[in-house]
C-alpha positions as CSV (number, residue, x, y, z in Angstrom):
1,M,-0.5,-0.2,0.1
2,T,1.4,3.4,-1.0
3,Q,1.8,5.2,1.9
4,I,0.0,8.8,1.7
5,E,2.7,11.7,2.7
6,V,1.0,14.3,5.0
7,T,2.6,17.5,5.8
8,A,2.4,19.2,9.7
9,A,-0.3,21.6,8.9
10,E,-2.4,18.9,7.0
11,E,-2.1,16.8,10.4
12,E,-3.0,19.7,12.6
13,Y,-6.5,20.1,10.3
14,L,-6.7,16.4,10.6
15,E,-6.3,16.8,14.2
16,T,-9.0,19.2,14.8
17,F,-11.6,17.2,12.8
18,F,-10.8,14.1,15.2
19,W,-11.1,16.9,18.1
20,F,-14.7,17.4,16.9
21,F,-15.1,13.7,16.3
22,E,-14.2,13.0,19.9
23,Y,-17.0,14.4,21.2
24,G,-19.8,13.6,18.8
25,S,-19.4,16.1,15.8
26,K,-18.4,13.6,13.0
27,R,-19.4,16.5,10.1
28,V,-17.5,19.7,10.6
29,K,-18.2,23.4,8.7
30,T,-15.2,25.3,7.4
31,N,-16.1,28.2,9.7
32,Q,-16.0,25.6,12.7
33,I,-12.6,25.2,11.5
34,A,-11.5,28.6,11.0
35,E,-12.6,29.7,14.3
36,M,-10.7,26.6,16.6
37,M,-7.5,27.0,14.3
38,N,-7.9,31.0,14.5
39,V,-7.8,31.2,10.6
40,D,-9.5,32.8,7.5
41,P,-12.0,30.8,6.3
42,G,-10.3,31.1,2.6
43,T,-7.7,29.0,3.8
44,V,-9.4,26.7,5.5
45,T,-11.1,26.1,2.0
46,S,-7.8,25.5,0.3
47,M,-6.8,22.8,2.7
48,L,-10.2,21.0,2.4
49,K,-9.4,21.2,-1.0
50,K,-6.0,19.4,-0.7
51,L,-7.5,16.8,2.0
52,S,-9.9,15.8,-0.1
53,G,-7.7,15.5,-3.3
54,K,-5.7,13.1,-1.0
55,S,-8.9,11.0,-0.1
56,L,-8.2,11.9,3.7
57,I,-11.4,13.5,4.1
58,K,-15.0,14.1,2.4
59,Y,-15.7,17.3,1.4
60,E,-19.1,19.1,0.1
61,P,-18.8,23.1,-0.3
62,Y,-21.3,24.7,1.7
63,Y,-21.8,21.4,3.7
64,G,-18.9,20.8,5.4
65,A,-16.6,17.8,5.5
66,E,-15.8,14.5,7.3
67,L,-12.8,12.1,7.8
68,T,-12.4,9.3,5.7
69,S,-11.1,6.3,7.3
70,K,-7.6,7.2,5.7
71,G,-7.9,10.5,7.2
72,E,-9.3,9.1,10.8
73,D,-6.3,6.8,10.9
74,I,-3.7,9.6,10.3
75,A,-5.5,12.2,12.6
76,R,-5.9,9.3,15.7
77,K,-2.1,8.9,14.9
78,V,-0.9,12.4,15.6
79,V,-3.7,12.9,18.5
80,R,-2.4,9.8,20.0
81,K,1.4,10.8,20.1
82,H,0.4,14.3,21.2
83,R,-1.3,13.1,24.3
84,L,1.7,10.2,24.8
85,S,3.8,13.6,24.8
86,E,2.0,15.4,27.0
87,S,2.2,12.1,29.7
88,L,5.7,11.7,28.9
89,L,6.2,15.6,29.7
90,E,4.1,15.2,33.3
91,W,6.5,12.0,33.8
92,L,9.4,14.1,33.3
93,G,8.1,16.9,35.8
94,V,7.2,19.6,33.4
95,P,5.3,22.2,34.8
96,W,1.3,21.0,34.0
97,S,0.5,25.2,32.4
98,K,3.7,24.3,29.9
99,I,2.7,20.4,28.8
100,H,0.6,21.4,26.1
101,E,2.5,23.9,24.0
102,E,5.3,21.8,23.7
103,A,3.3,18.8,23.0
104,C,2.6,20.2,20.1
105,K,6.0,20.5,18.5
106,W,6.6,16.9,19.3
107,E,3.5,15.3,17.9
108,H,4.6,15.9,14.2
109,V,8.0,14.3,14.8
110,L,7.6,11.5,17.1
111,S,8.4,8.4,15.7
112,D,6.0,5.2,16.0
113,E,8.7,3.5,18.1
114,I,9.3,6.1,20.3
115,A,5.5,6.3,20.9
116,Q,5.3,2.8,21.7
117,M,8.3,3.1,23.6
118,I,6.8,6.0,25.9
119,E,3.7,3.9,26.3
120,K,5.3,0.9,27.4
121,K,7.3,2.8,30.2
122,I,4.7,4.7,31.6
123,N,1.1,3.1,30.3
124,P,-0.4,6.1,30.4
125,T,-4.4,5.9,30.3
126,R,-5.4,9.6,30.7
127,T,-3.6,12.8,30.1
128,P,-2.2,15.9,32.0
129,Y,-5.7,17.6,31.0
130,G,-7.8,14.3,31.6
131,A,-8.1,13.3,28.2
132,S,-8.0,9.8,27.2
133,I,-5.2,8.2,25.0
134,P,-6.3,7.1,21.7
135,Q,-6.2,3.5,20.8
136,K,-4.2,2.6,17.8
137,E,-7.3,0.8,16.2
138,R,-10.6,2.6,15.4
139,S,-12.4,1.6,18.8
140,Q,-12.7,5.1,20.4
141,T,-16.0,5.5,22.4
142,I,-17.5,8.7,23.5
143,S,-17.6,9.4,27.0
144,T,-21.6,10.5,28.5
145,E,-20.3,10.6,31.7
146,K,-18.7,14.5,31.7
147,K,-20.2,17.3,30.1
148,P,-19.4,20.4,29.8
149,L,-18.9,23.1,32.9
150,A,-21.8,25.8,31.7
151,L,-24.3,22.7,32.2
152,F,-24.4,22.3,35.8
153,N,-26.7,24.6,38.0
154,P,-25.7,26.6,41.4
155,G,-25.8,24.1,44.1
156,E,-24.2,21.2,42.9
157,V,-20.8,19.8,43.3
158,I,-18.9,18.9,40.4
159,E,-15.2,17.3,39.7
160,I,-13.2,18.5,36.8
161,V,-12.9,15.7,34.4
162,E,-11.2,17.2,31.6
163,I,-9.6,20.3,30.0
164,I,-10.1,20.2,26.6
165,E,-7.8,21.6,24.0
166,R,-10.3,23.5,21.6
167,A,-10.2,27.2,22.6
168,I,-11.7,29.7,20.6
169,A,-8.6,32.0,20.4
170,R,-10.9,35.3,20.1
171,H,-12.7,34.9,23.1
172,F,-9.3,35.1,25.1
173,P,-8.8,38.3,26.8
174,K,-6.2,41.0,25.9
175,Q,-4.8,38.8,22.8
176,S,-3.8,36.1,24.8
177,T,-2.4,33.0,24.1
178,L,-3.4,29.9,24.4
179,Q,-0.3,29.4,26.8
180,E,-1.3,32.1,29.3
181,V,-4.7,30.7,29.6
182,Y,-3.2,27.8,30.2
183,V,-1.2,29.7,32.9
184,E,-4.5,30.9,34.2
185,L,-6.2,27.8,34.5
186,E,-3.3,26.7,36.6
187,K,-3.2,29.8,39.1
188,K,-6.8,29.1,39.6
189,G,-6.1,25.4,40.7
190,L,-8.7,24.5,37.6
191,K,-7.2,20.6,37.0
192,P,-8.7,17.4,36.5
193,G,-9.5,15.9,40.2
194,K,-10.7,19.1,41.5
195,I,-13.9,19.0,43.2
196,L,-15.5,22.8,43.5
197,K,-19.3,23.9,44.2
198,I,-21.0,25.9,42.1
199,V,-22.5,29.1,44.0
200,S,-23.5,31.0,41.0
201,T,-23.6,32.2,37.0
202,H,-23.5,35.2,35.2
203,V,-24.7,35.3,31.4
204,R,-22.3,38.0,29.5
205,E,-24.0,40.2,27.4
206,D,-21.0,41.4,25.7
207,V,-19.8,37.8,24.5
208,V,-21.0,36.3,20.9
209,I,-21.1,32.8,20.9
210,E,-20.9,30.9,18.0
211,K,-24.2,28.4,17.6
212,W,-22.1,25.3,16.2
213,S,-19.3,25.5,18.8
214,L,-21.0,23.9,21.9
215,S,-19.3,27.3,23.8
216,Y,-21.4,29.3,26.6
217,D,-21.1,32.9,27.3
218,L,-21.6,32.3,31.1
219,D,-19.2,33.3,33.8
220,L,-19.4,31.2,36.7
221,I,-18.6,31.6,41.0
222,V,-17.4,28.6,42.0
223,E,-16.6,27.7,45.7
224,E,-13.7,25.5,47.5
225,N,-12.9,25.0,50.9
226,S,-15.1,28.1,51.4
227,E,-13.2,30.2,49.3
228,E,-14.5,31.5,45.8
229,I,-12.6,31.3,42.5
230,K,-14.1,33.0,39.5
231,I,-14.1,31.3,36.3
232,P,-14.6,33.7,33.2
233,Y,-16.4,32.0,30.6
234,Y,-13.4,31.3,28.0
235,L,-12.1,29.1,31.0
236,V,-15.4,27.4,31.5
237,N,-15.8,26.4,28.1
238,M,-12.4,24.4,28.3
239,I,-13.8,22.4,31.5
240,L,-15.7,19.3,31.6
241,A,-17.0,17.7,34.5
242,K,-18.9,15.4,36.5
243,K,-21.8,15.5,39.3
244,I,-20.6,14.4,42.7
245,P,-23.6,12.4,43.6
246,K,-24.7,14.3,47.5
247,S,-23.9,11.6,50.4
């Protein structure tokens, strides 16, 4: 079988498709990709045509695109290497807020052999951000236990399960980078395993949320050991959690 040559830029797009696929959105539209990758829609359209020409996606203008089996295999491999890299970096003691950015560099250059060695050495099942490590084969299941933090109600006690990688850059404050947002998450202690009580929610009237994005215009105030933590909407939209049953 002839191996398909894929550039790092093409891998980034396939990885973005996989993020949507993981959480139940098989078909993705051009503007979704553009917003998530912070690029112009015209740039996305050009790349989608390239990926379609390589039979890595099925693309229909104005209707959207989805991964083919070939495209999913490559996307899965990239995401798998990214998350194995994150797990290794945590194991090495790299600060939590710096792990994601560094792993983005590794995912395109890590060989299959080294990825297998990492897995054998530390045997991770979750990344430092709570994401599952994709299996090599197409057997990914979608968890229904976790849901966006914005969907919980005041008075409920929750546990943070995952910090998702997807974030829309124009929602960040004062042109902040994703790296700076991870620093803010760490400073507030918003990591997987953290147990918090929802105190109140506040709708941000100055925020325009994309209908497709499953994002929310809510600021939250949560409580930990009687200490309140303010969570702005752009951080809320990166957090998946589960409800802790009342004892």
